[in-house]
C-alpha positions as CSV (number, residue, x, y, z in Angstrom):
1,M,87.4,109.3,69.3
2,K,84.3,110.4,67.4
3,Y,80.9,111.1,69.0
4,E,77.5,111.3,67.3
5,D,75.3,114.2,68.3
6,G,74.8,114.1,72.1
7,T,76.6,110.8,72.7
8,W,79.6,112.6,74.3
9,R,77.4,113.5,77.3
10,L,78.0,111.2,80.3
11,F,75.7,113.0,82.6
12,G,72.1,114.3,82.0
13,E,70.2,111.2,80.9
14,G,68.4,111.0,84.2
15,G,68.4,107.3,84.8
16,A,70.9,105.2,86.8
17,P,72.9,102.6,84.9
18,S,73.1,99.0,86.1
19,S,76.9,99.3,86.4
20,P,79.3,102.2,86.8
21,R,79.9,104.1,83.5
22,K,83.4,104.1,82.2
23,L,84.8,107.6,82.0
24,P,87.0,108.6,79.1
25,P,90.7,109.3,79.8
26,G,91.5,112.8,80.9
27,P,94.1,115.1,79.4
28,P,97.6,113.8,79.7
29,W,98.4,116.2,82.6
30,R,95.3,115.1,84.5
31,R,96.1,111.4,84.7
32,F,97.4,109.9,87.9
33,G,98.8,106.6,89.2
34,Q,99.5,104.1,86.5
35,Q,97.8,106.3,83.9
36,S,100.2,109.2,84.5
37,R,102.4,110.3,81.6
38,P,105.8,112.0,81.5
39,R,105.6,115.8,81.6
40,A,105.5,117.4,78.2
41,P,108.6,119.3,77.0
42,Y,108.7,122.8,78.4
43,V,108.6,125.7,76.0
44,I,110.7,128.6,77.1
45,R,112.3,131.6,75.3
46,P,116.1,131.8,75.0
47,E,116.3,135.1,77.0
48,D,114.4,133.4,79.9
49,V,116.8,130.5,79.7
50,D,119.6,132.9,80.3
51,V,117.9,134.3,83.4
52,V,117.5,130.8,84.9
53,N,121.2,130.1,84.3
54,T,122.1,133.4,85.9
55,A,120.3,132.4,89.1
56,L,122.0,129.0,89.0
57,H,125.5,130.6,88.8
58,L,124.7,133.1,91.6
59,R,123.1,130.4,93.7
60,R,120.3,132.8,94.4
61,P,116.5,132.1,94.5
62,L,114.8,132.6,91.2
63,L,111.6,134.7,91.6
64,V,109.3,133.9,88.8
65,T,106.3,136.2,88.1
66,G,103.7,136.2,85.4
67,F,100.0,135.7,84.7
68,P,98.4,132.6,86.2
69,G,98.9,129.5,84.0
70,V,101.8,130.9,82.1
71,G,104.1,128.1,83.3
72,K,105.8,129.3,86.5
73,S,105.5,126.2,88.5
74,S,106.2,123.9,85.5
75,L,109.5,125.8,85.1
76,A,110.7,124.4,88.5
77,H,109.9,120.8,87.4
78,E,111.8,121.4,84.2
79,I,114.9,122.7,86.0
80,A,114.9,119.6,88.3
81,R,114.5,117.4,85.2
82,Q,117.2,119.0,83.0
83,L,119.7,119.1,85.9
84,G,119.0,115.6,87.0
85,L,118.5,116.7,90.6
86,G,115.7,114.2,91.6
87,D,112.2,114.9,92.6
88,L,111.0,118.4,93.1
89,L,110.4,119.6,96.7
90,V,107.2,121.7,96.8
91,W,106.1,124.2,99.5
92,P,102.6,125.5,98.6
93,V,102.2,128.8,100.4
94,N,98.9,130.2,101.8
95,S,98.0,133.0,104.2
96,R,98.6,130.7,107.2
97,S,102.0,129.4,106.2
98,T,104.9,130.1,108.5
99,L,108.7,129.6,108.2
100,S,108.6,126.8,110.7
101,D,106.2,124.9,108.4
102,A,108.9,124.8,105.7
103,L,111.8,124.0,108.1
104,Y,110.6,121.1,110.3
105,R,107.7,119.6,112.2
106,Y,107.9,118.1,115.7
107,D,105.1,115.7,116.6
108,A,105.1,116.1,120.4
109,V,101.6,114.6,120.7
110,A,102.7,111.3,119.1
111,R,105.8,111.2,121.2
112,L,103.7,111.7,124.4
113,R,101.3,109.0,123.3
114,D,104.1,106.5,122.6
115,A,105.8,107.3,125.8
116,A,102.6,106.6,127.7
117,L,102.1,103.3,125.9
118,A,105.7,102.3,126.7
119,V,105.3,103.3,130.4
120,G,102.1,101.2,130.6
121,G,103.9,98.2,129.1
122,Q,106.8,98.5,131.5
123,A,104.5,98.8,134.5
124,R,102.8,95.6,133.4
125,D,106.1,93.9,133.1
126,G,107.3,95.2,136.5
127,D,110.3,97.1,135.0
128,T,110.4,100.0,137.6
129,K,113.7,99.6,139.2
130,G,116.1,102.5,139.6
131,F,113.4,105.1,140.2
132,P,111.9,106.4,143.4
133,D,108.4,105.3,144.3
134,S,108.5,102.6,141.7
135,A,108.4,105.1,138.7
136,P,108.7,103.6,135.2
137,S,112.1,103.8,133.6
138,A,113.0,107.0,131.6
139,T,114.1,104.8,128.8
140,A,110.5,104.4,128.0
141,A,110.5,107.9,126.4
142,P,111.2,107.5,122.7
143,A,114.0,109.5,121.1
144,V,113.0,113.0,120.1
145,E,114.5,112.7,116.6
146,E,112.0,109.9,115.8
147,Y,109.3,112.5,115.8
148,I,111.0,115.2,113.8
149,T,110.4,115.6,110.0
150,L,112.2,118.2,108.0
151,G,109.9,120.3,105.8
152,P,110.5,121.1,102.2
153,L,113.0,124.0,102.9
154,G,114.7,122.0,105.7
155,T,115.1,119.0,103.4
156,A,116.5,121.1,100.7
157,L,119.1,122.6,103.1
158,A,120.0,119.2,104.4
159,A,121.1,117.9,100.9
160,E,124.3,116.0,100.6
161,P,127.4,117.8,99.1
162,G,127.3,117.7,95.3
163,K,123.6,116.7,95.3
164,P,121.5,119.9,95.6
165,R,117.8,119.7,95.6
166,V,115.3,121.9,93.7
167,L,112.7,123.6,95.9
168,L,109.5,125.2,94.6
169,I,108.0,127.9,96.9
170,D,104.7,128.2,95.2
171,E,102.6,131.4,95.3
172,L,104.6,133.3,97.9
173,D,102.4,136.4,97.2
174,K,99.6,134.7,99.2
175,S,101.7,134.6,102.4
176,D,101.6,136.7,105.5
177,L,103.4,140.0,105.1
178,D,106.3,138.9,107.3
179,L,107.1,135.6,105.6
180,P,109.4,137.0,102.8
181,N,111.5,138.8,105.4
182,D,111.6,135.6,107.6
183,L,113.0,133.7,104.7
184,L,115.9,136.1,104.3
185,V,117.8,134.9,107.4
186,V,117.6,131.3,106.2
187,F,118.5,132.2,102.6
188,E,121.6,134.2,103.9
189,D,122.8,131.8,106.6
190,G,121.9,128.5,104.9
191,A,121.2,127.1,108.3
192,F,118.6,126.8,111.1
193,E,118.3,125.4,114.6
194,I,116.0,122.7,115.8
195,P,115.6,123.6,119.5
196,E,114.2,120.2,120.5
197,L,117.5,118.6,119.4
198,S,119.9,121.3,120.4
199,R,118.6,121.3,124.0
200,Q,119.6,117.6,124.5
201,A,122.8,117.8,122.5
202,T,125.7,117.0,124.8
203,S,128.2,118.5,122.4
204,D,128.5,120.4,119.1
205,D,129.1,117.0,117.4
206,T,126.0,115.3,118.7
207,T,124.2,113.8,115.8
208,A,120.5,112.9,115.3
209,D,118.9,111.1,112.4
210,V,115.6,112.7,111.2
211,A,113.1,112.1,108.5
212,L,113.1,114.2,105.3
213,A,110.1,115.7,103.5
214,D,110.2,113.0,100.8
215,G,109.3,110.3,103.2
216,P,110.3,106.6,102.9
217,R,109.5,105.1,99.5
218,A,108.6,101.4,99.5
219,L,109.8,99.5,96.5
220,A,107.6,97.0,94.8
221,P,109.1,93.5,94.5
222,A,109.5,94.0,90.8
223,D,111.4,97.2,91.3
224,G,114.1,95.9,93.7
225,S,115.1,93.8,96.6
226,S,114.4,94.4,100.3
227,A,118.0,95.6,100.6
228,E,117.3,98.2,97.9
229,A,114.1,99.3,99.7
230,G,116.1,99.7,102.9
231,A,118.7,101.8,101.1
232,A,115.9,103.9,99.6
233,A,114.5,104.5,103.1
234,S,117.9,105.5,104.5
235,R,118.3,108.0,101.7
236,N,115.2,109.7,103.0
237,R,116.7,110.5,106.4
238,G,119.2,113.3,107.2
239,T,121.7,113.9,109.9
240,V,121.4,116.9,112.2
241,V,124.6,117.9,114.0
242,G,124.5,119.7,117.3
243,G,120.8,120.5,116.8
244,W,121.5,122.5,113.6
245,V,120.8,121.9,110.0
246,T,123.6,123.5,108.0
247,C,123.6,123.3,104.2
248,A,126.6,121.9,102.4
249,E,125.0,122.6,99.0
250,F,122.7,125.5,98.7
251,P,119.5,124.4,97.0
252,V,118.0,125.6,93.7
253,I,115.1,127.6,94.8
254,V,112.2,128.7,92.5
255,I,109.7,131.1,94.0
256,T,106.5,131.9,92.1
257,S,104.2,134.9,92.4
258,N,101.0,135.8,90.7
259,G,101.6,139.5,91.5
260,E,98.9,139.8,94.2
261,R,101.3,141.8,96.3
262,D,104.7,143.5,96.2
263,F,107.8,142.2,98.0
264,P,110.1,144.3,100.1
265,P,113.3,145.6,98.4
266,A,115.5,143.6,100.9
267,F,113.9,140.4,99.6
268,L,114.0,141.3,96.0
269,R,117.7,142.2,95.9
270,R,118.5,138.6,97.1
271,C,116.6,137.1,94.2
272,V,117.0,136.9,90.5
273,T,113.7,137.9,88.9
274,L,112.2,136.4,85.8
275,N,108.9,137.6,84.4
276,L,107.3,135.0,82.1
277,G,105.3,136.8,79.4
278,D,102.2,135.6,77.6
279,P,103.1,133.1,74.9
280,T,103.1,134.2,71.3
281,R,101.0,132.5,68.6
282,E,104.0,130.4,67.5
283,E,104.8,129.5,71.1
284,L,101.1,128.4,71.7
285,Q,101.4,126.2,68.6
286,E,104.6,124.7,70.0
287,I,103.0,124.1,73.3
288,I,100.0,122.3,71.7
289,E,102.3,120.2,69.7
290,A,104.3,119.3,72.8
291,H,101.2,118.1,74.7
292,F,99.3,116.4,71.8
293,S,101.8,115.3,69.2
294,A,100.5,111.7,69.2
295,S,96.8,112.7,69.1
296,L,97.4,115.3,66.4
297,A,99.0,112.7,64.2
298,A,96.2,110.2,64.8
299,E,93.2,112.5,64.5
300,D,92.3,114.2,61.3
301,I,91.9,117.7,62.7
302,P,92.2,120.5,60.2
303,Q,95.0,123.0,61.1
304,R,92.6,125.9,60.5
305,E,90.5,124.7,63.5
306,L,93.5,124.8,65.8
307,D,94.5,128.1,64.4
308,E,91.0,129.4,65.1
309,L,91.2,128.2,68.7
310,V,94.6,129.9,69.2
311,K,93.2,133.1,67.6
312,R,90.2,133.1,69.8
313,F,92.4,132.5,72.9
314,R,94.8,135.3,72.0
315,T,92.3,138.0,70.9
316,G,89.6,137.3,73.5
317,P,89.6,138.1,77.2
318,R,92.7,137.0,79.1
319,A,92.8,133.3,80.0
320,A,95.5,130.8,81.1
321,T,97.4,128.6,78.6
322,D,96.1,125.4,80.2
323,Q,92.6,126.5,79.5
324,L,93.5,126.5,75.8
325,L,95.0,123.0,76.2
326,N,91.7,121.9,77.8
327,A,89.8,123.1,74.7
328,V,92.2,121.3,72.4
329,H,91.8,118.1,74.3
330,L,88.1,118.3,74.1
331,R,88.3,118.9,70.3
332,L,90.7,115.9,69.9
333,S,88.3,113.8,72.0
334,G,85.5,114.5,69.5
335,V,83.6,116.9,71.8
336,P,81.8,119.6,69.7
337,L,83.1,123.0,70.8
338,D,80.1,125.3,70.6
339,D,80.1,128.8,72.1
340,N,78.6,127.6,75.4
341,I,81.4,125.1,76.0
342,L,84.2,127.5,74.8
343,R,82.9,130.2,77.2
344,S,83.0,127.8,80.1
345,V,86.5,126.4,79.2
346,L,88.1,129.7,78.3
347,M,86.6,131.6,81.3
348,P,88.4,135.0,81.5
349,L,90.7,135.5,84.4
350,D,91.2,139.2,84.0
351,G,87.9,140.4,85.5
352,T,85.9,140.6,82.3
353,E,83.1,138.5,80.8
354,A,83.6,136.3,77.8
355,D,82.5,139.2,75.6
356,G,85.3,141.4,76.9
357,L,83.0,143.6,79.0
358,P,83.6,144.1,82.7
359,R,81.9,141.6,84.9
360,S,78.7,142.9,86.4
361,T,78.2,142.9,90.1
362,I,75.0,141.9,91.9
363,D,73.2,144.9,93.5
364,L,71.2,143.9,96.5
365,P,67.9,145.8,97.1
366,P,67.8,148.1,100.1
367,P,66.4,146.6,103.3
368,A,62.7,147.1,103.9
369,P,61.8,149.9,106.4
370,G,62.0,148.6,110.0
371,R,64.0,145.5,109.2
372,L,67.4,144.9,110.9
373,T,70.4,144.8,108.7
């Protein structure tokens, strides 16, 4: 797409159009729904491939570190794709995340509401026999397992034998200090208890059918029959025995960290660590080709312009690889890349300004005499 001077601007004319303006397509990785594209091939060094395979053989979590945007999370997607292990399970971690969030969720409020509605319906129908003082039947209370959903880690541990899942624990360094140690017990035991189910289990063999983190997936008529839809829904439920989830196939776990904090030695020794370095010039060219092969073939973009972009990215203040891809997408879309746009797109992430100098801080003036502070 080629733009004349200024015509690439969608905003800034001031007036309101009579109908909504059509936006140009975003980068391939920023398209959703029916416009979404398959993920681009993942560029990885041979020595890093060996570390990934080491973790797979040891059945240990893979702890991936590196600068933001270097491809840590994308590596988990690529592992799931190359091993054919289905959709990636993702647990995005923040400062409020707890182990129970990842294991399971029990919606007690919904169960109480449904029980109250059922009791009201029985009372209207006169079904109160068998209880003193005409109390409603206890069968009105819905089964506990209908209100339990396994979290991402719980779903990964509940995988069927021979069908392990891939779990991404994203940005664990943002967690509470205790969370890495809390994970150790589950990683070592490969099991956890659901007290709401174990309390009502009559024996160690009592089973309960619970929902998995994937959730039921409805199939469109063109995709399959109602029987196939039912089978898909059943595949998104797991069986809990005796109130315990015990893994028959330890999952492939990828943990990412941006290096905002250190992890305790007890946690580190149970992981295989992979540090993804910044891509070289040749690797950046390969990444650009992987994402824009069709556009590069269709557009007459001189190679020297792409080389200049890569050089500016590598020699300037530190930025993420996807920021470079944003700049390439703009250039392929016909947007003129002046210094103002490049500074905004290649915003440094290492605490410096675009000129390489430390970012300035705002010094507030001292309070006036007699004023409260």
